[in-house]
C-alpha positions in Angstrom: 0.0 -0.1 0.0 2.7 2.5 1.0 4.5 1.9 -2.5 1.3 2.5 -4.3 0.7 5.8 -2.5 4.3 6.9 -3.1 3.6 6.3 -6.7 0.5 8.3 -6.8 2.2 11.2 -4.9 5.4 11.1 -7.1 3.4 11.9 -10.4 1.5 14.9 -8.5 4.5 16.2 -6.8 5.4 16.7 -3.3 3.4 18.2 -0.5 5.8 20.7 0.6 7.9 20.9 -2.4 11.1 18.9 -1.7 13.4 18.4 -4.2 14.4 14.8 -5.6 17.8 15.3 -3.9 15.9 16.0 -0.4 13.6 13.1 -0.6 16.4 10.7 -1.8 18.6 11.7 1.0 16.9 12.9 4.0 16.2 9.4 5.3 19.7 8.5 6.4 19.7 6.4 9.6 22.4 6.8 12.3 24.8 4.3 10.7 26.1 1.1 12.5 27.8 0.4 15.7 29.6 -2.6 17.4 29.9 -2.7 21.1 33.1 -4.2 22.4 34.8 -4.7 25.6 36.2 -1.2 26.3 35.2 0.7 22.9 32.3 1.3 20.8 32.9 1.4 17.2 30.8 3.5 15.1 30.6 3.0 11.2 29.0 5.2 8.4 28.0 8.1 10.7 26.0 10.2 8.5 26.7 13.6 10.3 29.8 15.1 9.3 30.4 17.6 12.2 30.4 14.7 14.6 33.4 13.5 16.5 32.8 9.9 15.2 32.4 10.9 11.5 32.8 8.7 9.5 34.1 5.9 11.5 35.5 5.8 14.9 36.3 3.6 17.7 35.3 5.5 20.8 37.4 4.4 24.1 35.1 4.0 27.3 37.6 6.6 28.9 36.4 9.1 26.4 32.7 8.8 27.1 31.2 11.3 29.5 27.9 9.2 30.0 25.4 6.9 28.3 21.7 6.9 28.0 20.8 3.3 26.8 17.0 4.0 27.6 16.2 6.4 25.1 15.1 6.0 21.5 17.8 5.9 20.1 20.4 5.3 22.6 22.9 8.1 23.2 26.6 8.3 24.0 27.6 11.6 25.4 31.1 12.8 24.7 31.5 16.3 26.2 29.1 18.5 24.5 27.8 16.1 21.9 25.6 13.0 21.9 26.4 10.2 19.4 23.4 8.3 18.2 23.6 4.5 18.4 21.0 2.2 16.7 18.5 1.0 19.1 19.2 -2.8 18.7 22.4 -2.1 21.0 20.3 -1.0 24.2 21.2 -3.8 26.3 24.8 -4.0 25.1 25.2 -0.4 25.9 23.8 -1.0 29.3 26.2 -3.9 30.1 29.0 -1.6 28.5 28.2 1.0 30.9 28.5 -1.1 33.9 31.4 -2.9 32.8 33.6 0.3 32.3 31.9 2.5 35.2 30.5 4.9 33.0 27.8 7.2 34.2 24.4 7.4 32.8 22.1 10.1 31.9 18.6 10.8 31.0 17.6 12.2 27.8 15.8 15.5 28.0 13.2 15.2 25.1 13.5 18.7 24.1 13.8 17.9 20.4 10.9 15.7 20.7 8.8 18.3 22.1 10.0 20.8 19.7 9.2 19.0 16.6 5.5 17.8 17.8 3.9 20.2 15.4 5.3 18.2 12.5 4.0 14.7 13.3 1.2 13.1 11.2 -1.5 13.9 14.0 -3.2 17.0 15.3 -1.4 19.3 17.6 -4.2 20.9 19.5 -3.8 24.3 21.2 -3.9 22.3 24.5 -1.0 20.2 23.4 0.9 23.1 22.6 0.6 24.9 25.9 1.7 21.8 27.7 4.7 21.3 25.5 5.7 25.0 25.7 5.6 24.7 29.5 7.8 21.5 29.4 10.3 23.4 27.2 10.0 26.4 29.5 11.2 24.4 32.3 14.1 23.2 30.4 15.3 26.6 29.8 14.0 27.1 26.3 11.9 30.3 26.3 8.5 30.6 24.4 10.4 33.2 21.9 13.2 30.5 21.3 10.7 27.9 20.5 9.2 30.0 18.0 12.7 30.6 16.5 13.7 27.3 16.4 10.5 26.0 14.7 10.7 29.0 12.3 14.2 27.6 11.3 13.4 23.7 11.0 9.7 23.7 10.4 9.6 23.5 6.6 12.1 21.1 6.4 10.6 19.0 8.9 7.3 18.9 7.0 9.3 18.0 4.1 11.0 15.2 6.0 7.9 13.6 7.4 5.6 13.9 4.7 7.4 14.3 1.1 9.6 11.2 2.1 6.1 9.3 2.9 7.6 8.8 6.3 4.4 9.9 8.0 5.8 9.5 11.7 2.7 10.0 14.0 4.4 9.0 17.2 7.8 10.7 17.8 10.3 13.0 15.8 13.5 13.8 17.6 17.1 14.9 17.4 18.1 12.2 14.6 15.2 13.5 12.6 16.1 17.2 12.5 19.7 16.4 11.9 18.9 14.1 9.0 16.4 16.9 7.8 18.7 19.9 8.1 21.6 17.9 6.7 20.4 18.4 3.2 19.2 21.8 3.6 22.3 23.4 4.6 25.8 23.5 3.2 28.5 22.1 5.2 29.6 25.2 7.1 25.7 26.0 7.9 25.0 22.5 9.1 28.1 22.4 11.4 26.7 25.3 12.9 23.3 24.1 13.4 24.8 20.7 14.6 26.5 22.6 17.5 23.2 24.3 18.3 21.3 21.3 18.1 23.2 19.5 20.4 23.5 22.4 23.0 19.6 22.3 22.8 19.3 18.5 23.4 21.7 18.6 26.4 20.1 21.5 28.0 19.0 20.6 31.4 20.4 17.1 31.2 20.9 15.1 34.5 23.8 12.5 34.9 23.7 10.0 37.4 27.3 8.8 38.7 
């Protein structure tokens, strides 16, 4: 059914004006990973500004903290989080214990910021609730509007023009994938740094 719908809409054009380059390259995943005894090997990581791009073995001693309960799991290295594919949740939990690495809880800041672009109704009541949650995490109402103004059109392209139609949750990996094909290398590097700061704002680490 999905292939059939894609065929129909490809003839009529995209909903939000995405180019063929955008629709072909926005869905990029988070690469692959191998959880070793004292290292995490990341392969084919798609986000060039990252510490691990494109391939890197991360030593346990380089890791600030790990969030294995998030979707996807996150490895924090200083002011950056590395996205790890979700099948490694249990392996990362054991890795953190084995190497005595602190854990942290994800903020959900980007999940809340991207709620308007899900394939579901975003009611005024939900908008108020989400705004309050973001305000508590140090993201002002004016900043929320500024961020959404920057990413909004691209997120619509990402979720609808690619026929993803995610109705449950969009987050950091999604906004990075979407903006990576909009900006040139320099602008994306700047966005990447800002996206990390937003993701980690009000992060709580458990030692």
